[in-house]
C-alpha positions in Angstrom: 5.4 -13.9 -169.7 3.3 -15.4 -166.9 4.2 -14.6 -163.4 2.4 -17.7 -162.0 4.2 -19.5 -159.2 3.0 -22.9 -158.2 1.6 -23.1 -154.7 0.1 -25.8 -152.4 -2.8 -25.4 -150.0 -3.3 -27.5 -146.9 -6.2 -29.8 -147.7 -8.2 -29.5 -144.5 -10.7 -26.9 -145.8 -13.7 -26.2 -143.5 -17.0 -27.0 -145.2 -19.7 -24.4 -144.7 -17.2 -21.7 -143.4 -18.5 -18.2 -143.7 -15.3 -16.9 -145.5 -14.2 -17.7 -149.0 -11.3 -20.1 -149.1 -10.5 -19.4 -152.7 -7.0 -18.1 -153.3 -6.0 -16.8 -156.7 -2.8 -17.9 -158.4 0.2 -15.8 -157.6 0.2 -13.8 -160.8 -0.7 -10.1 -160.9 -4.3 -9.4 -161.6 -5.3 -8.0 -165.0 -8.4 -6.2 -163.5 -8.7 -2.6 -164.8 -9.0 0.1 -162.1 -11.3 3.0 -162.5 -9.8 5.9 -164.5 -7.7 8.3 -162.4 -7.4 5.8 -159.5 -4.7 3.3 -158.5 -6.1 -0.2 -158.0 -7.4 -0.4 -154.4 -7.5 3.4 -153.6 -11.2 3.8 -154.5 -12.3 0.9 -152.3 -13.6 1.1 -148.7 -11.3 0.2 -145.8 -12.5 -3.2 -144.3 -10.3 -3.8 -141.2 -9.9 -7.4 -142.4 -6.5 -8.9 -142.1 -4.3 -10.6 -144.8 -1.2 -12.5 -143.5 2.0 -13.2 -145.3 4.9 -15.2 -143.6 8.4 -15.5 -145.0 9.5 -18.6 -143.1 13.0 -18.9 -144.7 14.9 -17.6 -141.6 12.4 -17.0 -138.7 13.6 -20.0 -136.7 17.3 -19.4 -137.5 17.3 -15.7 -136.4 15.0 -16.6 -133.5 17.7 -19.0 -132.2 20.0 -16.0 -131.7 17.5 -13.5 -130.5 15.8 -15.7 -128.0 19.2 -17.3 -127.1 20.5 -13.9 -126.0 17.3 -13.2 -124.0 17.3 -16.5 -122.1 21.1 -16.6 -121.7 21.8 -19.7 -123.7 25.3 -21.2 -123.3 26.1 -22.2 -127.0 28.3 -19.6 -128.7 28.7 -18.8 -132.4 32.1 -17.2 -132.9 31.3 -16.0 -136.4 28.3 -14.0 -135.2 29.8 -13.4 -131.8 26.6 -14.3 -130.2 25.1 -17.0 -128.0 22.2 -19.0 -129.6 19.6 -21.5 -128.5 19.9 -24.4 -131.0 17.0 -26.3 -129.3 14.5 -23.5 -130.1 11.2 -24.4 -131.7 8.3 -22.3 -133.0 4.6 -22.9 -132.7 3.3 -21.2 -135.8 -0.3 -21.5 -134.7 0.4 -19.5 -131.5 2.4 -17.0 -133.5 -0.4 -16.4 -135.9 -2.9 -16.2 -133.0 -0.7 -13.7 -131.3 -0.4 -11.3 -134.2 -4.1 -11.6 -135.2 -5.3 -10.7 -131.6 -8.8 -11.9 -132.4 -9.1 -9.9 -135.7 -10.8 -11.5 -138.7 -8.9 -12.6 -141.7 -10.0 -11.9 -145.3 -8.3 -14.8 -147.0 -6.0 -17.8 -146.5 -2.7 -16.9 -144.8 0.3 -17.3 -147.1 3.6 -18.9 -146.1 6.7 -18.9 -148.3 9.9 -20.9 -147.5 10.1 -23.7 -145.0 6.8 -25.5 -144.3 5.9 -25.7 -140.6 5.7 -29.3 -139.2 2.5 -31.2 -139.8 2.0 -31.5 -136.0 2.1 -27.7 -135.5 -1.0 -26.1 -134.2 -1.1 -23.8 -137.2 -3.1 -26.2 -139.4 -6.0 -26.8 -137.0 -6.0 -23.2 -135.8 -6.4 -21.8 -139.4 -9.0 -24.5 -140.1 -11.0 -23.3 -137.0 -11.1 -19.8 -138.5 -12.6 -21.2 -141.7 -9.5 -21.1 -143.9 -6.6 -23.2 -145.0 -2.9 -22.4 -145.4 -1.5 -21.5 -148.7 2.2 -22.3 -148.8 5.1 -22.2 -151.3 7.8 -24.6 -150.3 11.2 -23.4 -151.5 14.6 -25.0 -150.8 16.5 -22.3 -149.0 19.8 -24.0 -149.9 19.2 -23.7 -153.6 21.1 -20.9 -155.3 19.0 -17.8 -155.7 16.3 -19.2 -153.4 16.2 -16.2 -151.1 15.5 -13.9 -154.0 12.8 -16.3 -155.3 11.2 -16.4 -151.8 11.1 -12.6 -151.6 9.6 -12.4 -155.1 7.0 -15.1 -154.4 5.7 -13.4 -151.2 5.8 -10.0 -152.9 3.7 -11.2 -155.9 1.2 -12.9 -153.5 1.0 -9.6 -151.5 0.4 -7.6 -154.7 -2.3 -9.9 -155.8 -4.1 -9.3 -152.5 -3.7 -5.6 -152.8 -5.3 -5.6 -156.3 -8.0 -8.1 -155.7 -9.2 -7.3 -152.1 -10.6 -4.1 -150.6 -8.0 -2.4 -148.4 -7.5 -3.8 -145.0 -4.6 -4.7 -142.7 -1.6 -6.4 -144.3 0.5 -8.4 -141.8 4.0 -9.4 -142.9 6.0 -11.8 -140.6 9.7 -12.2 -141.5 13.1 -12.6 -139.8 13.9 -9.0 -140.8 12.2 -6.0 -142.3 13.0 -6.8 -146.0 9.5 -6.2 -147.4 9.4 -2.4 -147.1 8.7 -1.9 -150.8 5.6 -4.1 -150.6 4.5 -2.3 -147.4 4.9 1.1 -149.2 2.9 -0.1 -152.1 0.1 -1.4 -149.8 0.0 1.9 -148.0 -0.2 3.8 -151.2 -3.3 1.8 -152.2 -5.2 2.4 -148.9 -3.9 -0.4 -146.7 -2.5 -0.4 -143.2 0.6 -2.5 -142.7 1.9 -4.4 -139.6 5.4 -5.9 -139.8 6.7 -8.5 -137.3 10.4 -9.3 -137.3 13.4 -10.1 -135.2 15.7 -7.6 -136.9 14.6 -4.1 -138.0 15.8 -2.5 -141.2 16.6 1.1 -141.7 14.1 2.8 -144.1 13.0 6.3 -144.7 9.2 6.7 -144.3 7.0 9.7 -145.1 4.7 11.1 -142.5 1.7 9.3 -144.1 3.6 6.0 -144.2 4.6 6.3 -140.6 0.9 6.7 -139.6 -0.1 3.6 -141.5 3.0 1.3 -141.0 3.2 -0.3 -137.6 6.5 -2.0 -136.6 6.5 -4.9 -134.1 9.3 -7.0 -132.7 8.9 -10.8 -132.4 11.2 -10.6 -129.4 8.5 -8.8 -127.4 6.2 -11.8 -127.8 8.6 -14.7 -127.9 7.3 -16.4 -124.7 3.9 -17.0 -126.4 5.1 -18.8 -129.5 8.6 -20.2 -129.0 9.9 -22.9 -126.7 12.9 -25.2 -126.3 12.6 -28.9 -125.9 15.3 -31.5 -125.7 15.9 -35.1 -124.8 18.8 -37.0 -123.2 21.3 -36.1 -120.6 21.9 -32.5 -121.7 21.0 -29.8 -119.2 21.6 -26.0 -119.7 24.0 -24.4 -117.2 23.0 -21.8 -114.6 19.3 -22.6 -114.6 16.9 -23.3 -111.8 15.3 -26.7 -112.5 11.9 -28.1 -111.6 11.8 -31.8 -111.9 8.4 -33.4 -112.4 7.9 -37.2 -111.9 4.6 -37.8 -113.8 4.8 -41.7 -113.8 1.2 -41.9 -112.7 -0.1 -39.2 -115.0 1.8 -39.4 -118.3 -1.1 -38.1 -120.4 -1.1 -34.8 -118.4 2.4 -33.8 -119.4 2.7 -34.0 -123.1 4.5 -31.1 -124.9 1.3 -29.3 -125.7 0.2 -29.2 -122.0 3.6 -28.2 -120.8 3.7 -25.3 -123.3 0.2 -24.3 -122.1 1.5 -24.2 -118.5 4.3 -21.8 -119.4 1.9 -19.7 -121.5 -0.5 -19.4 -118.6 2.4 -18.4 -116.3 3.8 -15.9 -118.9 7.1 -17.8 -118.8 9.4 -19.1 -121.6 9.1 -22.8 -122.0 12.3 -24.8 -121.9 12.3 -28.4 -120.9 14.0 -31.8 -121.2 12.1 -35.0 -121.2 13.2 -38.4 -119.9 10.6 -40.6 -121.6 11.9 -43.8 -120.0 11.6 -42.5 -116.5 8.5 -40.4 -117.1 10.4 -37.3 -115.8 10.4 -33.8 -117.3 12.9 -31.1 -116.3 11.7 -27.5 -116.6 14.4 -24.8 -116.7 14.0 -21.2 -115.4 16.3 -18.2 -115.1 15.2 -17.5 -111.5 13.8 -19.1 -108.4 10.8 -16.8 -108.6 9.9 -18.1 -112.1 10.3 -21.7 -110.9 7.9 -21.1 -108.0 5.4 -19.4 -110.4 5.4 -22.4 -112.6 5.1 -24.8 -109.7 2.0 -22.9 -108.4 0.4 -23.0 -111.9 0.9 -26.8 -112.1 -0.8 -27.3 -108.7 -3.7 -25.0 -109.7 -4.2 -26.8 -113.1 -3.9 -30.3 -111.6 -5.3 -30.1 -108.0 -6.7 -33.6 -108.3 -3.2 -34.9 -109.1 -1.4 -33.1 -106.2 -0.6 -36.4 -104.5 0.6 -38.2 -107.6 2.8 -35.6 -109.2 6.1 -35.3 -107.5 7.6 -31.8 -107.7 11.0 -30.8 -106.5 13.8 -28.4 -107.2 17.1 -29.7 -108.5 20.3 -27.7 -108.7 22.4 -28.3 -111.9 
């Protein structure tokens, strides 16, 4: 029986890129390993990175984790936790953060919910000479979570068998891919997992030395933000109100996110498109002042046209 699973690749392939953009179908390879060796174990370690993202629940779990960190006011009685319903993820920034300048060996694979077309992910991956391979699966369909797990696992096993050992990065809402990680380690790979919620697994001494756990919550400022419109303002926040009537092009969402990134602050803002006003929210007066200084540094030529003032809500 064939294990093939249909996939779709983003079409913006970079011509002339130095890396191969060819991704095999998600069926296990039939290549025969040398006698006495498991596939992959006799190959040299390359330090190249292969990325696999289970995007079925990253945003959902992030709403709760980040919501607790930034003291969101919405409360879920069932989970007994606050959450930030307005949370958004920039997947391009997420991928850039986990790569940390390292070179990929093949197209990154995403299973589950497809990131928005306006996300920076597509252009970022294209700039690296690759395209995104994604498997869009309806999370609401019965049995979909099992199918998502199987799809990503098969894609990971294909890479293990067909590529020289390197670094496998698995990004998920929780640490549910430990069996795949164990198999990769057995075949000479190192594994990095990034998640909101850590599972409880027994690892051997060898596995511990080659399996590196990372929490998305430690990096949330760099790839998540909250953006709203309308009259809603979160409670107990320090607010920086910016009137950008004379400079609307300077304060699009991308530039606002960049301002927070440069200030190492979480981005949370509300936009009044009619009045050309944006409200930035902060947990402390110190953070507000830090953001204000960054704005004046970035736009010194606009100092007299951008009106900045604090507002108490």
